[in-house]
C-alpha positions in Angstrom: 163.2 55.6 104.1 162.1 58.4 101.8 158.7 60.3 101.8 157.3 58.2 99.0 158.0 55.0 100.9 156.5 56.4 104.1 153.3 57.3 102.1 153.2 53.8 100.6 153.6 52.2 104.0 150.9 54.3 105.6 148.5 53.5 102.7 149.2 49.8 103.0 148.5 50.0 106.7 145.3 51.9 106.2 144.2 49.4 103.5 144.8 46.4 105.9 142.9 48.3 108.7 140.0 48.8 106.2 139.9 45.1 105.3 139.9 44.3 109.0 137.0 46.7 109.7 134.9 45.1 106.9 135.7 41.6 108.3 134.8 42.7 111.8 131.5 44.2 110.7 130.6 41.0 108.8 131.4 39.0 111.9 129.2 41.3 114.0 126.4 40.8 111.5 126.8 37.0 111.7 126.4 37.3 115.5 123.0 38.9 115.2 119.8 37.0 115.9 117.8 35.4 113.1 115.3 38.2 113.2 118.0 40.8 113.1 119.8 39.2 110.3 116.6 39.0 108.3 116.1 42.8 108.8 119.8 43.4 107.8 119.7 41.0 104.8 120.6 43.8 102.2 123.3 45.1 104.5 124.9 41.6 104.6 124.8 41.4 100.8 126.4 44.9 100.5 129.1 44.1 103.0 130.0 40.9 101.2 130.2 42.8 98.0 132.4 45.4 99.6 134.7 42.7 101.0 134.9 41.1 97.5 135.6 44.6 96.1 138.4 45.5 98.5 139.9 42.1 98.4 140.3 42.3 94.6 141.3 45.9 94.3 138.2 46.9 92.3 137.6 50.6 91.9 134.0 51.8 91.3 133.4 55.1 89.5 129.8 56.1 89.8 128.2 58.6 87.4 125.4 60.9 88.5 123.5 63.6 86.6 120.1 64.6 85.3 118.5 62.8 82.4 119.8 63.8 78.9 123.1 65.2 80.2 125.0 62.4 78.4 126.0 60.0 81.2 125.6 56.9 79.0 127.4 58.5 76.1 130.2 59.4 78.5 130.6 55.7 79.4 130.7 54.8 75.8 133.3 57.4 75.0 135.6 56.5 77.9 135.4 52.8 77.1 135.8 53.4 73.3 132.9 51.4 72.2 129.1 51.2 72.3 128.2 49.7 75.7 125.3 51.8 76.8 122.3 52.7 74.7 121.8 56.4 74.1 118.3 57.7 73.8 118.1 61.3 72.5 115.0 61.9 74.6 116.8 60.7 77.8 115.6 59.0 80.9 116.2 55.4 79.7 118.4 54.3 82.6 115.9 52.8 85.0 118.4 51.1 87.4 122.0 51.2 88.5 124.3 49.2 86.3 128.0 48.9 85.7 130.6 47.8 83.2 134.3 47.1 83.3 136.5 49.8 81.9 138.8 47.6 79.9 141.7 49.2 78.2 141.9 52.1 80.8 145.6 51.1 81.3 145.4 51.3 85.1 146.1 48.8 87.9 145.9 49.4 91.6 149.3 48.8 93.2 149.5 45.3 94.7 146.6 43.9 92.7 147.5 42.3 89.4 143.8 41.6 88.6 142.4 44.9 89.8 139.8 46.5 87.6 137.9 49.8 87.0 134.2 49.7 86.8 132.0 52.5 85.5 128.6 52.6 87.1 125.6 54.6 85.6 122.6 55.7 87.7 119.1 56.8 86.9 118.6 60.5 86.1 118.3 62.5 89.4 115.2 64.3 88.1 113.2 61.3 86.8 109.6 61.1 87.7 109.0 58.9 90.7 112.7 59.1 91.5 112.4 58.9 95.3 113.3 55.2 95.3 116.0 55.7 92.7 117.4 58.5 94.7 117.8 56.2 97.7 119.3 53.6 95.4 121.7 56.2 94.0 122.8 57.2 97.6 123.5 53.6 98.4 125.6 53.3 95.3 127.4 56.5 96.1 128.4 55.2 99.5 130.0 52.2 97.8 131.7 54.3 95.2 135.4 55.2 95.2 135.1 58.1 92.8 132.1 60.1 91.7 131.5 61.8 88.3 128.8 64.5 88.4 127.7 65.3 84.9 125.8 68.4 83.7 125.4 70.2 80.3 124.3 73.7 81.5 124.2 75.9 84.5 123.1 74.0 87.6 119.4 74.0 88.4 118.2 73.7 92.0 117.6 69.9 91.7 121.2 69.4 90.4 122.7 71.6 93.1 120.7 69.9 95.9 121.9 66.5 94.6 125.5 67.7 94.4 125.3 68.9 98.0 124.0 65.5 99.1 126.7 63.7 97.3 129.4 65.9 98.8 128.1 64.9 102.2 129.0 61.3 101.4 132.7 62.4 101.6 133.9 60.9 98.3 136.1 62.6 95.7 133.9 64.2 93.0 135.0 65.2 89.5 132.6 67.7 88.0 132.0 67.0 84.3 130.6 69.7 82.0 129.4 67.7 79.0 128.2 68.7 75.5 130.7 71.6 75.3 130.4 71.4 71.6 127.0 73.0 71.8 128.4 76.3 73.1 130.6 78.9 71.3 133.9 79.2 73.1 133.1 82.6 74.6 129.7 81.4 76.0 131.3 78.3 77.3 134.0 80.2 79.3 131.4 82.6 80.7 129.2 79.6 81.8 132.2 77.9 83.4 132.9 81.1 85.5 129.3 81.1 86.7 129.6 77.4 87.6 132.8 78.0 89.5 131.0 80.6 91.6 128.1 78.2 92.3 130.3 75.3 93.1 132.3 77.3 95.7 134.0 75.0 98.1 131.9 71.9 97.0 134.3 71.0 94.1 137.9 71.9 93.8 138.6 73.9 90.6 141.2 71.3 89.5 138.5 68.7 89.5 136.3 70.4 86.9 136.6 69.2 83.3 134.7 69.7 80.0 133.8 67.0 77.6 131.9 66.3 74.4 131.0 62.6 74.8 128.6 62.4 71.9 129.4 65.5 69.7 126.9 66.6 67.2 127.6 66.1 63.5 129.4 68.9 61.7 128.8 69.9 58.1 131.8 69.8 55.9 131.9 71.4 52.4 134.0 69.2 50.1 135.3 70.5 46.8 135.0 68.1 44.0 137.2 67.9 40.8 136.0 70.5 38.4 135.2 73.1 41.0 131.8 71.8 42.2 131.1 71.4 45.9 129.1 69.0 48.0 128.1 69.0 51.7 128.9 66.1 54.0 127.9 65.7 57.6 130.5 64.0 59.8 130.4 63.2 63.5 133.6 64.2 65.3 135.4 61.9 67.7 134.4 62.2 71.3 136.4 64.6 73.4 137.0 62.8 76.8 140.8 62.6 76.9 141.1 65.3 79.6 138.5 63.6 81.8 140.2 60.2 81.3 143.6 61.7 82.2 142.1 63.3 85.3 140.5 60.1 86.5 143.7 58.1 86.0 145.8 60.7 87.6 143.6 60.7 90.7 143.7 56.9 90.9 147.5 56.8 90.4 147.9 59.2 93.3 145.2 57.9 95.6 143.8 54.7 94.2 144.6 52.3 97.1 143.9 55.0 99.6 140.5 55.7 98.1 139.5 52.1 98.3 140.7 51.9 101.9 139.0 55.0 103.1 135.8 54.1 101.2 135.7 50.6 102.7 136.4 51.9 106.2 133.7 54.5 106.0 131.2 51.9 104.5 132.0 49.4 107.3 131.6 52.1 110.0 128.3 53.2 108.5 127.0 49.6 108.4 128.4 48.9 111.9 126.4 51.9 113.2 123.3 50.8 111.4 123.6 47.3 112.9 124.0 48.7 116.4 121.1 51.1 116.0 118.8 48.4 114.5 119.7 45.9 117.2 118.9 48.4 119.9 115.7 49.4 118.2 114.5 45.9 117.6 115.4 44.7 121.0 113.8 47.6 122.7 110.7 47.1 120.7 110.5 43.4 121.4 111.3 44.0 125.1 108.7 46.7 125.5 106.1 44.5 123.9 107.1 41.6 126.1 106.9 43.7 129.2 103.4 45.0 128.4 102.2 41.5 127.5 103.5 40.0 130.7 102.3 42.9 132.9 98.8 42.5 131.3 98.9 38.7 131.8 99.9 39.1 135.5 97.1 41.6 136.0 94.5 39.2 134.8 96.0 36.1 136.4 96.4 37.7 139.8 93.0 39.2 139.6 91.1 36.0 138.8 93.3 33.2 140.4 91.8 31.6 143.5 93.3 32.5 146.9 97.0 32.2 147.4 97.5 31.0 143.9 97.4 34.6 142.6 100.6 35.4 144.6 102.4 32.3 143.4 101.3 32.9 139.8 102.4 36.6 139.9 105.9 35.6 141.1 106.2 33.0 138.4 105.1 35.4 135.7 107.7 37.9 136.7 110.4 35.2 136.6 109.3 34.1 133.1 109.3 37.7 131.9 112.9 38.3 133.2 114.0 35.0 131.7 112.4 35.9 128.3 114.0 39.4 128.4 117.4 37.9 128.9 117.0 36.0 125.7 115.9 39.2 123.8 119.3 40.7 124.7 121.3 37.6 124.0 122.0 36.6 127.6 121.4 33.0 128.7 119.8 33.4 132.1 118.5 30.3 133.9 115.0 30.4 135.5 116.7 30.4 138.9 118.7 33.5 137.9 115.6 35.1 136.5 113.6 34.5 139.6 116.4 35.9 141.8 116.8 39.0 139.6 113.0 39.7 139.6 112.9 39.4 143.4 115.9 41.7 143.8 114.3 44.3 141.6 111.0 44.0 143.5 112.8 44.5 146.8 114.7 47.5 145.5 111.4 49.0 144.4 109.7 48.3 147.7 107.1 46.2 145.8 107.5 43.2 148.1 107.4 45.4 151.1 104.3 47.4 150.2 102.5 46.1 147.1 102.3 42.5 148.3 100.3 43.6 151.4 97.5 44.5 149.0 97.8 41.2 147.2 97.9 39.2 150.4 94.8 41.1 151.8 93.0 40.6 148.5 93.9 36.9 148.5 92.6 36.5 152.0 89.3 38.1 151.0 88.9 35.7 148.1 89.4 32.7 150.4 87.0 34.0 153.0 84.3 34.8 150.5 84.9 31.7 148.4 85.8 33.7 145.4 82.9 36.2 145.7 85.5 38.8 146.4 86.9 38.6 142.9 84.5 41.3 141.7 85.6 43.7 144.5 89.3 42.9 144.3 90.0 42.1 140.7 90.6 45.5 139.2 92.7 47.2 142.0 94.6 44.0 142.9 95.3 43.1 139.2 96.3 46.6 138.2 98.7 46.9 141.2 100.2 43.5 140.4 100.6 44.4 136.7 102.2 47.7 137.6 104.8 45.9 139.8 105.5 43.6 136.9 105.9 46.6 134.5 108.5 48.2 136.8 110.3 44.9 137.2 110.4 44.5 133.5 111.7 48.0 132.8 114.4 47.6 135.4 115.4 44.2 134.0 115.5 45.7 130.5 117.9 48.3 131.7 120.0 45.6 133.3 120.2 43.5 130.1 120.8 46.6 128.0 124.0 47.1 130.0 125.2 43.6 129.4 124.0 42.2 132.7 124.9 45.0 135.1 123.4 48.1 136.6 125.9 50.3 134.9 127.2 53.2 137.0 124.2 53.0 139.4 122.5 50.3 141.5 119.3 48.4 141.3 117.7 50.8 143.7 118.8 54.0 141.8 117.7 52.5 138.5 114.3 51.5 139.8 114.0 55.0 141.4 114.6 56.6 138.1 112.2 54.4 136.3 109.4 55.1 138.9 110.2 58.8 138.6 109.8 58.8 134.8 106.8 56.5 134.6 103.3 57.8 134.2 101.8 55.6 136.8 98.2 56.6 136.1 98.6 55.8 132.4 100.1 52.4 133.1 97.4 51.5 135.7 94.6 52.7 133.4 96.0 50.5 130.6 96.1 47.5 132.9 92.7 48.2 134.3 91.2 48.2 130.8 92.9 44.8 130.2 91.2 43.4 133.4 87.8 44.9 132.5 88.0 43.4 129.0 88.7 40.0 130.5 86.1 40.5 133.2 83.4 41.0 130.7 84.3 37.6 129.1 84.7 35.8 132.5 81.5 33.9 133.1 82.3 33.1 136.8 83.0 36.7 137.6 79.7 37.8 136.0 77.9 35.1 137.9 79.5 36.2 141.2 78.5 39.8 140.4 74.9 38.8 139.9 
């Protein structure tokens, strides 16, 4: 097998791996909860578009540049007909749009119906361009090849945009347009300056000059009899060198570009899915823990006699059961009850904290509930704190897929207690109780 065959085989393998990575990421997205899928709706659309793109061998060439650099004119010149409107004042392109490059004479190997698509983007310096800049970055990440267009020395906005695009890790062809506006000597001097500024960002063999929409030139025509007349004619666009460079790049790396782009895109989306799921689940779990801890504080504080103990245990079990659902695990109530008890024992809560609860319960019974005012705040806050610790430990357990990871229940709870601001949690829970106490008629009557 020769070197060319080896390269072709490796490229084919990379391409199939890229297809598999996009499919796997789509499957992972389908496995998200309804809430997560709603948050990732745009990602799902983009992944489906990428799957369609890679399955059909579609190459997307995205064009970036400031307003009035001739991006739209460049598209027209490459295609050979008027597709995009050209406004001499610039800034007309308000959204990303694309068009098929028919007649380019290029097909990706193995795809009889492959196509090239030229995609224009809003000018990078347009007013209110923050949203469009984000849209442009998203488009760049889906692109296989980038054309960066300028018509003069790079200003700071252009250079910053070019650096950001280079970070996307896509091949970039640097296009110096409107070369017809410069005398040859000035053009060469400017290109030398640009070469120095581009440095390692753009390879010198990926820099090309064009005249996509050349200005009209005055011709003096001699008429019969020796008289003269002036006539203005618009020269043909000069984009042959750019077209040749694009097709040469695609002939050499076309399938590989699609494969690398799809793999990078899938990896980026996979990371985003993972990060968002962690963020959403943590947020939901934390809110649930605080809610249940506050509920337990109030219920334990105001429940009559032994009922407060039973109610507190039930609330812990419900909290653990609900947390298991947040993390996609199907715990039964019996399993949730056992896990909450195991965590409580590991924390010493049932060995120490319950003494306070039982003593407070006895006081309530002996005083026929008159002890509520005396016991409500300390007992409720202690009960809520124990629920908070149980919740945090259960959260760790579920985050690790239903295990304690490399530690044990005792070590995990120990770390949580060490890193928890106990006073802050207790004060928060005491405020919850005081708030309910003010609205509790029976507690007010007892106090009076």
